[in-house]
C-alpha positions in Angstrom: 245.6 290.3 69.1 245.6 287.8 66.2 248.0 284.6 66.1 250.8 286.5 64.2 251.0 289.3 67.1 251.1 286.6 69.6 253.8 284.6 67.7 256.1 287.7 67.3 255.6 288.5 71.1 256.6 284.9 72.1 259.6 284.8 69.8 260.9 288.1 71.1 260.2 286.9 74.8 262.0 283.8 74.2 265.1 285.2 72.5 265.3 287.8 75.2 265.2 285.3 78.1 267.9 283.1 76.2 270.2 286.1 76.2 269.5 287.0 79.8 270.4 283.2 80.7 273.7 283.6 78.9 274.6 286.8 80.8 274.5 284.8 84.0 276.3 281.5 82.7 279.3 280.4 80.7 278.0 280.2 77.1 281.3 279.3 75.7 281.4 277.0 72.8 280.2 273.8 74.6 277.9 270.9 73.4 275.2 271.9 75.5 275.2 275.4 74.2 275.0 274.3 70.8 272.0 272.3 71.7 270.5 275.4 73.1 271.1 277.4 70.0 269.8 274.7 67.7 266.6 274.6 69.7 266.3 278.4 69.8 266.8 278.7 66.1 264.1 276.0 65.4 261.8 277.7 67.7 262.2 280.9 66.0 261.3 279.2 62.8 258.4 277.0 64.0 256.9 279.3 66.8 254.6 278.4 69.6 251.7 276.1 69.2 248.5 277.5 67.8 244.8 276.3 67.4 245.5 275.7 63.7 248.0 272.9 64.9 245.9 269.6 65.1 247.5 268.7 68.3 246.5 272.0 70.0 243.2 272.5 68.4 241.3 272.7 71.7 244.2 274.1 73.8 245.1 277.7 73.4 248.5 278.7 74.8 249.2 281.8 72.5 248.3 284.5 75.1 250.1 282.7 78.0 253.4 282.2 76.1 253.4 285.7 74.9 252.9 287.1 78.3 255.4 288.6 80.7 256.7 286.2 83.2 260.0 286.7 85.2 262.7 284.1 84.2 265.2 283.1 87.0 268.7 282.6 85.2 270.2 281.3 88.4 269.3 279.6 91.6 267.8 281.8 94.3 267.0 278.5 96.6 269.8 279.5 99.1 267.5 282.2 100.4 264.8 279.7 101.4 264.6 277.4 104.4 263.0 274.5 103.0 262.2 272.9 106.4 260.0 275.9 107.3 258.1 276.2 103.9 257.4 272.8 102.9 256.7 269.3 104.7 255.8 266.0 102.9 252.3 265.0 103.5 253.2 261.4 103.4 255.7 260.8 106.4 255.6 257.2 106.0 257.0 257.5 102.4 260.7 256.6 102.6 262.5 258.1 99.7 265.7 259.6 98.3 264.5 263.1 98.3 265.4 265.7 95.5 264.2 269.1 95.7 263.8 271.9 92.8 263.0 275.3 93.6 262.0 277.5 90.4 263.6 275.1 88.3 266.9 274.8 90.1 268.3 272.1 92.1 268.1 272.8 95.9 270.6 270.7 98.0 269.0 270.0 101.4 271.1 270.0 104.4 274.2 267.7 104.1 273.1 266.7 100.6 275.5 266.7 97.7 274.5 267.9 94.5 275.3 264.5 92.9 275.1 261.2 94.9 276.5 257.9 94.2 275.2 255.0 96.0 277.6 251.7 97.2 275.6 249.9 94.2 276.8 252.5 91.6 273.4 254.3 91.2 273.9 257.9 90.5 271.2 260.7 91.1 271.1 264.3 91.6 271.5 267.7 89.6 271.5 267.4 85.9 273.8 270.3 85.6 276.4 268.7 87.8 276.1 265.4 85.9 276.9 267.3 82.7 280.5 267.9 84.4 280.9 264.5 85.7 279.0 262.2 83.2 279.1 264.3 80.1 279.8 261.3 77.6 276.9 259.1 79.2 274.6 262.2 79.0 275.5 263.0 75.2 274.4 259.5 74.4 270.9 259.8 75.8 270.3 263.6 75.9 267.6 264.8 73.3 267.4 261.4 71.5 264.5 262.7 69.4 266.7 265.2 67.6 266.0 268.9 67.2 263.9 268.3 64.2 261.7 266.0 66.0 261.2 267.9 69.0 257.9 269.1 70.2 257.3 272.9 69.9 257.0 273.4 73.8 260.2 271.3 74.2 262.0 273.6 71.9 261.3 276.3 74.5 262.4 274.2 77.3 265.7 273.1 75.6 266.6 276.6 74.9 266.1 277.9 78.4 266.5 274.9 80.6 267.7 275.6 84.0 268.4 272.2 86.1 266.7 269.1 86.9 267.0 265.5 88.0 269.7 263.0 86.6 269.3 259.4 87.4 271.6 256.5 86.1 270.9 253.0 87.2 273.7 250.7 85.9 273.2 247.0 84.8 272.7 245.0 88.0 272.3 247.9 90.3 269.2 248.9 92.4 267.7 251.5 94.6 266.4 250.4 97.9 263.8 253.1 98.0 262.0 255.4 95.4 263.5 258.7 94.3 261.1 261.6 95.1 261.2 264.8 93.4 259.6 268.0 95.0 259.2 270.4 92.1 258.4 273.8 93.9 257.3 277.1 92.4 258.1 279.9 94.9 257.6 283.5 93.8 255.6 286.6 94.7 255.6 287.7 91.0 254.7 285.8 87.7 257.7 283.5 86.8 258.5 281.1 84.0 260.2 277.8 85.0 262.1 275.3 82.7 263.1 272.1 84.5 264.7 269.2 82.6 265.3 265.7 83.8 267.1 262.7 82.4 266.7 259.1 83.7 268.9 256.2 82.2 268.0 252.8 83.5 270.2 249.7 82.5 269.0 247.4 85.3 266.4 244.7 85.5 265.7 245.5 89.1 262.6 247.8 89.5 263.4 251.6 90.1 260.7 253.9 91.2 260.5 257.7 90.8 258.0 260.1 92.0 257.5 263.7 91.1 255.3 265.9 93.1 254.5 269.3 91.6 253.6 272.0 93.9 253.3 276.0 94.3 253.6 277.9 97.5 252.3 281.2 96.3 249.3 282.0 94.4 251.1 284.1 91.7 250.7 283.1 88.1 253.5 280.9 86.7 254.3 278.8 83.5 256.1 275.6 84.1 257.5 274.0 81.0 259.2 270.9 81.9 260.7 268.0 79.9 261.7 264.4 81.0 263.5 261.9 78.9 263.7 258.2 80.1 265.9 255.6 78.6 265.3 251.8 79.4 267.9 249.5 78.2 267.2 245.7 77.6 265.3 244.1 80.3 265.2 247.5 82.5 262.2 248.3 84.7 260.9 251.6 85.8 257.7 252.9 87.4 257.2 256.6 87.2 254.4 258.5 89.2 253.6 262.3 88.8 251.2 264.4 91.1 250.4 267.8 89.9 248.9 270.0 92.6 249.2 273.7 91.6 246.4 276.6 91.6 244.1 278.0 89.1 246.5 280.8 87.9 249.2 278.2 86.9 250.1 276.9 83.3 251.7 273.4 83.6 253.2 271.9 80.5 255.1 268.7 80.4 256.9 267.0 77.7 257.7 263.2 78.3 259.9 261.0 75.9 260.4 257.4 76.7 262.7 255.1 74.8 262.4 251.5 75.4 264.7 248.6 74.3 264.0 244.9 74.2 262.0 243.4 76.9 261.9 246.6 79.0 259.0 247.4 81.1 257.7 250.9 81.8 254.9 252.2 83.8 253.6 255.7 84.2 250.8 257.2 86.4 249.8 260.9 86.4 247.3 262.4 88.8 246.3 265.9 88.1 244.6 267.3 91.2 244.8 271.0 90.4 246.0 273.5 87.7 244.6 276.4 85.7 245.8 274.9 82.4 247.7 271.6 82.2 249.1 270.1 79.1 250.8 266.7 79.4 252.6 265.4 76.2 253.7 261.8 76.4 255.7 260.1 73.6 256.7 256.4 74.2 259.0 254.7 71.7 258.9 250.8 71.9 262.2 250.3 69.9 263.0 246.6 71.0 261.0 243.3 70.9 258.7 242.3 73.8 258.9 245.8 75.3 255.9 246.6 77.3 254.4 250.0 78.5 251.5 250.9 80.8 250.2 254.6 80.7 247.7 255.7 83.5 246.1 259.2 84.2 243.6 260.7 86.2 242.3 264.4 86.3 239.9 266.3 88.4 238.8 269.7 87.0 236.2 272.3 88.0 235.7 276.0 87.6 237.4 277.1 84.4 240.1 274.6 84.6 241.7 273.2 81.3 243.3 269.8 81.5 244.8 268.1 78.2 246.5 264.9 77.9 248.2 264.0 74.5 249.7 260.5 74.3 251.7 258.9 71.3 252.8 255.3 71.5 255.1 254.2 68.7 255.3 250.4 68.2 258.5 250.3 66.4 259.4 246.7 67.0 257.6 243.3 66.9 255.9 241.5 69.8 255.4 244.7 72.0 252.4 245.6 74.2 251.1 248.8 75.4 248.0 249.8 77.7 246.8 253.1 78.0 243.9 254.0 80.6 242.9 257.6 81.2 240.0 259.0 83.2 238.6 262.5 83.9 236.1 263.9 86.3 234.9 267.4 85.4 232.4 269.9 86.9 231.3 273.5 86.4 232.9 275.0 83.2 236.0 272.7 83.0 237.4 271.3 80.0 239.1 268.0 79.5 241.1 266.9 76.4 242.3 263.5 75.5 244.2 262.8 72.3 245.8 259.3 72.1 247.5 257.8 69.2 248.8 254.2 68.7 251.2 254.0 65.8 252.3 250.4 64.7 255.1 250.6 62.3 255.6 248.3 59.2 257.0 245.0 60.4 255.9 245.4 64.0 253.9 242.1 64.1 252.4 240.6 67.0 251.7 244.1 68.5 249.2 244.0 71.4 247.9 247.7 72.1 245.0 248.9 74.0 243.8 252.4 74.7 240.7 253.8 76.6 239.6 257.1 78.0 236.6 257.5 80.2 235.1 260.8 81.5 232.6 261.7 84.1 230.6 264.8 83.7 229.0 266.3 86.8 227.5 269.6 85.4 226.0 270.6 82.1 228.8 273.3 81.6 231.8 270.9 81.5 233.1 269.7 78.2 235.2 266.8 76.9 237.0 266.4 73.7 238.3 262.8 73.4 240.2 261.5 70.2 241.8 258.0 70.4 243.1 256.9 67.3 245.0 254.2 65.5 247.7 254.2 62.6 248.5 250.8 61.7 251.1 249.3 59.1 251.3 245.8 60.1 248.7 242.9 59.6 249.1 240.6 62.5 248.3 242.8 65.4 245.5 243.2 68.2 244.8 246.9 68.5 241.8 248.5 70.2 240.7 252.0 71.5 237.4 253.4 72.9 236.1 256.5 74.5 233.2 256.9 76.8 231.7 260.1 78.3 228.6 260.4 80.6 227.0 261.2 83.8 226.7 259.3 87.1 224.9 255.9 86.7 221.3 256.1 87.6 220.9 252.5 88.6 223.9 252.7 90.8 222.7 256.1 92.3 219.3 254.3 92.8 220.8 251.4 94.5 222.8 253.6 97.1 219.9 255.9 97.8 217.6 252.8 98.4 219.9 251.8 101.3 219.7 255.1 103.1 222.7 257.1 101.6 222.2 260.6 100.8 222.4 262.0 97.3 225.6 263.8 97.9 227.3 261.0 99.6 226.1 258.7 96.8 227.5 260.7 94.3 230.9 261.1 95.9 231.1 257.4 96.5 230.4 256.8 92.8 233.1 259.2 91.6 235.6 257.9 94.1 234.9 254.3 92.6 235.3 255.8 89.2 238.8 257.2 90.1 239.9 254.1 92.0 240.6 252.2 88.7 243.4 254.6 88.4 244.6 255.0 91.9 244.7 251.2 92.4 247.5 250.9 89.9 250.0 252.6 92.4 252.4 250.0 93.7 253.9 252.2 96.6 251.3 251.6 99.3 252.0 254.8 101.4 251.8 256.9 98.1 248.6 255.1 97.3 246.9 255.7 100.4 247.8 259.5 100.4 246.8 259.9 96.7 243.4 258.3 97.4 243.1 260.5 100.5 243.7 263.6 98.4 241.3 262.5 95.5 238.6 261.9 98.0 239.1 265.3 99.7 239.3 267.1 96.3 235.8 265.5 95.4 234.2 266.5 98.8 235.7 270.1 98.2 237.9 269.9 101.4 241.2 270.2 99.3 241.6 273.7 97.8 244.5 275.3 96.1 242.6 278.4 96.1 239.2 279.4 97.9 237.3 278.6 94.7 238.6 275.1 94.0 236.1 272.2 94.7 234.4 269.3 92.9 230.7 269.9 93.8 227.9 267.3 93.6 224.4 269.0 93.9 
């Protein structure tokens, strides 16, 4: 089928799914309903991303978005015993736990849908927050505006289910991180649309951890969006671990808005996924704002991993640092497209971007495209990309000390990945992710019986 046929099928599927949602929910004339309607209207005009779109030149989603996946317009989480089907692999990780099942908030035992701490921090279900904090949400929800929303996010906004809401008022703090367990549990192909909103106004550090998992081998599409707003001097660290199977399509849309002197740090680790597309847009809107973006992906077989970043320096004296690494084996494909945009008047900008990839087999491919767009004359901006195989000199050094070829190979790959994992400031999480990375490289961690990074 050609692109026009895929486009028509996708539009019909999304429109039908939208009406399915409205059958189960009150679609009266509300503010959120109007947001959904506008998003659907724009999607029907713009359609799905295709290869003729520059940002999707090497990532084809057409046949997936036009396919038949069941949509769950209401929560079925009450039918699940979470304690029986899921257990965190990091018992020493002390967190505020939030669970999403197939895009819907799932309250654990004795947990309210929306929690307010003694310090005034609010976190829990986004849908519940729409009732209790509607005016606050309206200030920050979809700050980009419908016209500026990415095509995948138009679908999410049309069909959003539930997700995480966090509000950290000025002067408040959380004593421990918030951990979101994002589960897909289904015996048939499903489509899932979680949406999250984080508002931080505090100069005290807030940490949020997302863990994406699937408990069945059935195909699924997860198209999620997270919006983060950082007020003046606020600080936030965001970690995400993606660990699904080879039949999964994982799409994430990340929007970060930073005011003066705010600090944001993000770190993604993609361990498994059939096709993964992570869109990240950071908007440095206040002077002396700082952002740090890190990413690591491990891919083999026919897995396809695509990271797309845009950092907009819209104010003077801001700093950004991007560092992304990939390890690819078999016929895997890795894509990195990173853009640094420096607006007119954004003097004293300091921006750095780097993408490095390690190719283990001759069949693996990498497409790397770091680029700059600068409209100010007093800036320090640099970018770079490097793709290659394991270092022969380092391999010879290890082999000369009696270390086997396979063990030497794995040691070098782990050292390559550690530049990213060392950036994790939550020690139990760092130790667990390093263990998972090491197991993945050794072929001991599998989401299906064909997943492993080999070293022959």
